C-alpha positions in Angstrom: 0.0 0.0 0.0 1.3 3.4 -0.9 2.3 5.5 2.2 0.1 8.5 2.8 1.6 11.9 2.2 2.6 14.0 5.2 1.7 17.6 5.9 2.5 20.7 7.9 0.5 23.8 8.5 2.2 27.2 8.7 0.1 29.4 10.9 0.5 32.6 12.9 -1.2 34.4 15.9 -2.6 37.0 13.5 -2.5 38.3 9.9 0.6 40.3 9.2 3.1 38.1 11.0 4.8 37.2 7.7 3.5 33.6 7.3 3.0 34.0 3.5 6.6 35.0 2.7 7.9 32.3 5.1 5.7 29.7 3.6 6.9 30.7 0.1 10.5 30.5 1.2 10.0 27.2 2.9 8.5 25.6 -0.2 11.2 26.9 -2.5 14.1 26.0 -0.1 12.7 22.5 0.5 12.5 22.0 -3.2 16.1 23.1 -3.6 17.0 20.5 -1.0 15.4 17.7 -3.0 11.9 17.6 -1.5 8.8 17.5 -3.7 6.2 19.8 -2.1 2.5 20.3 -2.8 1.1 23.6 -1.7 -2.3 24.2 0.0 -4.1 27.2 1.5 -6.7 27.3 4.2 -9.9 29.2 3.6 -11.2 31.3 0.8 -8.3 33.0 -1.1 -7.3 33.3 -4.7 -4.2 35.5 -4.4 -1.9 33.7 -1.9 -2.4 30.4 -3.8 -1.1 32.0 -6.9 2.2 32.6 -5.1 2.2 29.2 -3.5 1.7 27.6 -6.9 4.5 29.6 -8.4 6.8 28.6 -5.5 6.0 24.9 -5.8 5.6 24.8 -9.6 2.3 23.0 -9.2 -1.3 23.9 -8.5 -2.2 25.1 -5.0 -5.5 23.6 -3.6 -7.7 25.4 -1.1 -9.0 23.6 2.0 -12.0 25.5 3.5 -13.5 24.0 6.7 -16.7 26.1 6.3 -17.3 26.3 2.6 -16.3 22.7 1.8 -18.0 19.4 2.8 -15.7 16.9 4.5 -15.6 14.7 1.4 -14.5 17.7 -0.7 -11.6 18.4 1.7 -10.8 14.7 1.6 -10.8 14.8 -2.2 -8.5 17.8 -2.3 -6.1 16.1 0.2 -6.1 13.0 -2.1 -5.1 15.2 -5.1 -2.4 16.8 -3.0 -1.1 13.4 -1.9 -0.9 12.3 -5.5 1.1 15.3 -6.4 3.8 15.1 -3.7 4.8 13.2 -0.5 5.0 16.5 1.5 2.2 19.0 1.8 2.9 22.5 3.1 -0.3 24.3 3.9 -0.5 28.0 4.7 -3.1 29.0 7.3 -5.5 32.0 7.2 -5.6 35.0 9.6 -4.8 33.9 13.2 -4.6 30.2 14.0 -7.9 30.1 15.9 -9.8 32.7 13.7 -12.7 31.4 11.6 -16.4 32.2 11.4 -18.0 34.5 14.0 -18.3 31.6 16.5 -14.6 30.7 16.4 -15.1 27.6 14.3 -13.8 26.6 10.8 -10.4 27.9 11.6 -6.9 26.8 10.6 -6.8 25.0 13.9 -9.9 23.1 12.9 -8.3 22.1 9.6 -5.3 20.8 11.6 -7.5 18.7 13.8 -9.3 17.3 10.7 -6.2 16.5 8.7 -3.8 15.6 11.5 -1.2 18.0 10.1 0.8 19.6 12.9 1.2 23.4 13.2 4.3 25.5 12.9 3.7 28.9 14.4 5.2 32.0 12.8 5.6 34.8 15.4 6.5 38.3 14.5 8.7 39.5 17.4 9.1 43.1 16.3 8.6 45.2 19.4 8.8 42.2 21.8 11.4 39.8 23.1 10.7 37.5 26.2 7.0 38.2 25.7 7.1 36.1 22.6 7.4 33.0 24.7 4.1 33.8 26.5 2.5 34.1 23.1 3.8 30.7 22.0 2.8 29.0 25.3 -0.7 30.5 25.0 -1.2 29.1 21.5 0.4 25.8 22.3 -1.9 25.1 25.2 -5.1 26.8 24.0 -6.6 23.6 22.4 -5.9 20.0 23.3 -6.6 18.7 19.7 -4.0 21.0 18.0 -0.4 19.9 17.8 1.8 22.9 17.7 5.1 21.2 16.9 7.5 24.1 16.3 7.9 27.8 16.1 9.6 30.3 13.7 10.4 33.7 15.0 10.2 36.4 12.3 11.6 39.9 12.0 14.3 39.3 14.6 16.7 42.2 15.3 20.0 41.9 17.0 21.9 38.9 18.4 20.8 40.1 21.9 17.2 40.1 20.8 17.5 36.5 19.6 19.2 35.5 22.9 16.4 37.0 25.0 13.8 35.1 23.1 15.7 31.9 23.3 16.2 32.2 27.1 12.5 32.9 27.6 11.4 30.0 25.4 13.8 27.6 27.3 12.1 28.6 30.6 8.5 28.6 29.3 8.5 25.7 26.8 11.8 23.8 27.0 10.6 21.0 24.7 9.2 23.3 21.9 11.4 23.1 18.8 12.7 26.5 17.7 13.1 26.0 13.9 14.7 29.3 13.1 15.0 33.1 13.7 14.3 35.0 10.5 15.9 38.5 10.6 14.3 41.8 9.6 14.6 42.0 5.9 14.0 45.0 3.7 12.1 44.4 0.4 10.4 41.2 1.3 6.9 42.5 1.5 4.5 41.7 -1.4 2.7 44.6 -3.0 -1.0 45.0 -2.2 -4.1 46.7 -3.5 -7.8 46.8 -2.6 -8.5 43.0 -2.6 -5.2 42.0 -1.0 -1.8 41.1 -2.5 -1.3 41.7 -6.2 -1.8 38.5 -8.1 1.4 36.5 -8.8 0.7 36.5 -12.5 1.0 40.3 -12.6 4.3 40.4 -10.8 7.1 40.9 -13.3 9.8 40.2 -10.7 8.1 37.1 -9.2 11.0 34.7 -9.8 13.5 37.1 -8.2 11.2 37.6 -5.2 10.7 33.9 -4.7 14.5 33.3 -5.0 15.1 35.9 -2.3 12.5 34.3 -0.1 14.1 30.9 -0.7 17.6 32.2 0.3 16.2 34.0 3.4 14.6 30.7 4.7 17.4 28.4 3.7 19.9 30.5 5.7 17.8 30.8 8.8 15.6 27.7 9.1 16.5 24.1 10.0 14.8 22.6 6.9 15.4 18.9 7.6 14.2 19.2 11.2 11.1 21.0 10.0 10.3 18.4 7.3 10.7 15.6 9.8 7.9 17.2 11.9 5.3 16.5 9.2 2.7 13.9 10.0 0.7 11.6 7.8 -2.7 12.8 6.7 -5.3 11.5 9.1 -8.4 12.2 7.0 -9.7 9.2 5.0 -8.8 10.3 1.5 -10.6 9.4 -1.7 -10.7 10.7 -5.2 -13.2 13.6 -5.3 -16.4 12.8 -7.1 -17.8 16.3 -7.5 -17.8 19.6 -5.7 -19.5 21.7 -8.4 -21.1 20.1 -11.5 -19.5 21.2 -14.8 -21.4 24.1 -16.4 -21.3 22.2 -19.7 -19.4 19.5 -21.6 -17.0 22.1 -23.1 -16.5 25.1 -20.8 -14.7 28.2 -22.2 -13.0 29.9 -19.3 -11.9 33.6 -19.3 -8.4 33.8 -17.9 -6.1 36.8 -17.8 -5.1 39.7 -15.4 -8.8 40.9 -15.3 -10.2 37.4 -14.6 -7.6 35.7 -12.4 -9.8 34.5 -9.4 -9.9 30.8 -10.3 -9.6 27.8 -7.9 -7.3 25.2 -9.3 -9.4 22.6 -7.5 -12.5 23.6 -9.4 -10.7 23.2 -12.8 -9.3 19.9 -11.7 -12.7 18.7 -10.5 -14.4 19.7 -13.8 -11.7 17.8 -15.8 -12.2 14.8 -13.5 -15.8 14.9 -14.5 -14.8 14.7 -18.2 -15.5 18.3 -19.0 -13.4 19.8 -21.8 -11.8 23.2 -20.9 -10.6 25.9 -23.2 -9.3 29.3 -22.2 -9.6 32.8 -23.7 -8.4 36.3 -22.8 -11.0 39.1 -22.8 -8.1 41.6 -22.4 -6.6 40.3 -25.6 -10.0 40.8 -27.3 -10.4 37.0 -27.7 -13.8 35.3 -28.1 -14.7 32.2 -26.2 -14.6 29.0 -28.3 -17.5 28.7 -30.7 -17.7 25.0 -29.7 -18.3 25.7 -26.1 -21.7 25.0 -24.5 -20.8 27.0 -21.4 -18.8 30.2 -20.7 -17.3 30.9 -17.3 -16.2 34.4 -16.4 -14.5 34.2 -13.0 -13.8 37.1 -10.7 -10.7 39.3 -10.8 -10.1 43.0 -11.5 -12.2 44.1 -14.4 -12.5 47.5 -12.7 -8.8 48.1 -13.3 -9.2 47.3 -17.0 -12.7 48.7 -17.7 -11.7 51.0 -20.5 -9.8 48.3 -22.3 -12.5 45.8 -21.8 -15.1 48.3 -23.1 -13.1 48.7 -26.3 -12.7 45.0 -27.0 -15.7 44.5 -29.2 -14.6 41.1 -30.6 -14.8 39.8 -27.0 -18.3 41.3 -26.4 -19.5 40.0 -29.8 -18.3 36.6 -28.8 -20.2 36.7 -25.6 -23.4 37.9 -27.3 -23.1 35.1 -29.8 -22.5 32.5 -27.1 -25.5 33.6 -25.1 -27.8 32.5 -27.8 -26.8 28.9 -27.5 -24.6 28.4 -24.4 -24.9 29.0 -20.7 -22.9 32.1 -19.7 -22.0 32.4 -16.1 -20.1 35.1 -14.3 -18.8 35.4 -10.7 -18.0 38.8 -9.0 -15.9 40.5 -11.6 -17.3 38.3 -14.3 -20.8 39.2 -13.1 -19.9 42.9 -13.5 -18.7 42.4 -17.1 -22.0 40.7 -17.9 -23.8 43.9 -16.8 -24.4 47.1 -18.8 -21.8 49.4 -17.3 -18.8 49.6 -14.9 -18.2 53.0 -13.2 -14.6 53.4 -12.1 -13.2 55.3 -9.1 -13.1 58.6 -11.1 -16.8 58.3 -12.0 -16.2 57.4 -15.6 -18.7 54.9 -17.1 -17.7 52.1 -19.5 -20.0 49.9 -21.5 -19.9 46.2 -20.9 -21.7 43.3 -22.5 -25.3 44.3 -21.4 -26.4 40.7 -21.0 -27.7 41.4 -17.5 -29.4 44.6 -16.2 -26.6 45.6 -13.8 -24.6 48.7 -13.2 -21.5 48.3 -11.0 -19.7 51.2 -9.5 -16.4 51.9 -7.7 -17.1 55.6 -7.3 -18.0 55.1 -3.7 -16.4 51.8 -2.7 -17.8 49.8 0.1 -16.4 46.5 1.4 -18.6 43.5 1.1 -16.9 40.4 2.7 -18.0 37.1 4.1 -19.1 33.5 3.7 -22.3 32.9 1.9 -24.8 30.0 1.6 -27.1 30.3 -1.5 -30.1 28.4 -2.9 -30.9 28.3 -6.6 -34.1 30.1 -7.5 -34.4 28.5 -10.9 -33.1 25.5 -12.9 -29.7 26.1 -14.4 -26.6 24.0 -15.3 -25.4 24.9 -11.8 -28.3 22.8 -10.4 -32.0 22.6 -10.1 -34.3 24.9 -8.2 -33.6 24.6 -4.4 -30.0 23.4 -4.9 -27.8 24.8 -2.1 -24.2 25.9 -2.4 -21.5 27.5 -0.2 -19.0 30.1 -1.1 -17.8 33.6 -0.3 -18.1 37.2 -1.3 -15.3 39.8 -1.4 -15.6 43.1 -3.3 -15.7 46.8 -3.0 -18.1 47.6 -5.8 -21.7 48.7 -5.3 -24.4 47.3 -7.6 -27.6 48.8 -9.0 -30.2 46.5 -10.6 -31.5 48.4 -13.6 -34.7 46.3 -14.1 -36.7 45.8 -10.9 -38.6 42.9 -12.5 -35.4 41.0 -13.2 -35.1 37.5 -11.9 -32.8 36.7 -9.0 -30.4 33.8 -9.4 -30.0 32.9 -5.7 -31.5 33.3 -2.3 -28.5 34.2 -0.1 -27.6 34.1 3.6 -24.3 34.6 5.5 -22.6 32.2 7.9 -25.0 33.2 10.7 -28.0 32.5 8.4 -28.8 36.2 8.1 -30.4 37.1 4.7 -27.9 38.9 2.4 -28.9 40.9 -0.7 -26.4 39.3 -3.0 -28.7 37.1 -5.0 -27.3 37.9 -8.4 -29.3 37.8 -11.7 -30.5 35.4 -14.4 -31.8 36.2 -17.8 -32.4 33.4 -20.3 -29.0 31.6 -20.7 -27.0 34.3 -18.8 -26.5 34.3 -15.0 -24.2 35.7 -12.4 -23.7 37.0 -8.9 -21.0 38.4 -6.6 -20.7 35.0 -4.9 -17.7 32.8 -5.6 -19.2 29.3 -5.4 -16.9 26.7 -3.7 -19.0 23.5 -3.0 -22.4 22.1 -2.7 -24.0 22.6 0.7 
């Protein structure tokens, strides 16, 4: 019998402790030392996985304790185990942060998978106090195995010694895997939805190389890898998370439409769907042979003028809508509407397939998990079909036709009704919700 893969989770007390850069450096440094590493990411996130995939040179799969059924997580773990014997999974936010009730956290995923946790602690502005932080996290839950710690943004030799002494007194058996020094230039550029996507970073290889060197010079890689433990969850090949939208799905993919989950594309292929790709920014049409068009989320607001000018792309969508199912999520939903208004108040014409006006003139954050129920029969599922996913955008939306049909009935993770039901008109549908799995 093939031995199960082993995994580690890289977590932190809070966002901003540097766990993304350290995870990237760990993956690259381990690969340079002969390890084959599959990357994973906890929770709903499109951008961090783009960097993790670049570091590992293979797709990064998300593992979401709230949005995914257990069998879907097991299926993604199966895919990761097929790809590599060692899985490095980056956590989300703080170790115990999840939904409002404290559930569905990185710690919960650790308890489910059996992968132990390495805690990244930013010690800027503290020394001996860091030991109290580690002890608190190590003892907070009995079902979480905190197996090691990495101290980040360490200053002087004296700073390091102070932390070491405090750790020896507080947690003498806790492995200290490394002290990563303060480093200029190792922050990843950000914008309104988080980090800038890896595909848009012209210096991505140089950045990853610098991260690899930083970690290789300051972390005990062999000791870290030996802390990984076999995947506890009973893994099996994933049957289905989301049914394919068609037999041949034309998928928009470029800098304006970059919010794609690798696990979704893998799942559709496993269900024998043919996938083709096209670039709206390059004024390309979807394949004329496709019976479904998928416009994922991304940053169409940054490219609204160019997208408005790309008439070949819009003509292709209009042609496809007469015979194929056209589905847009978040940014894709906006492009299916009539107009996008940018931050300066300029209005740009989009496809006009749905009666929607999207605006960034007065941006408002809309963020959270969502559970939705289909209001009509579509290739997504029959009326009453339930899904889980998430919403994250700053645009505001105006429905131009009050009589238009809603795609979903929508609630948040507390079961409170949310007005994010999207729209459907004939063969065209979309919403601001990024669907992840059946409910």
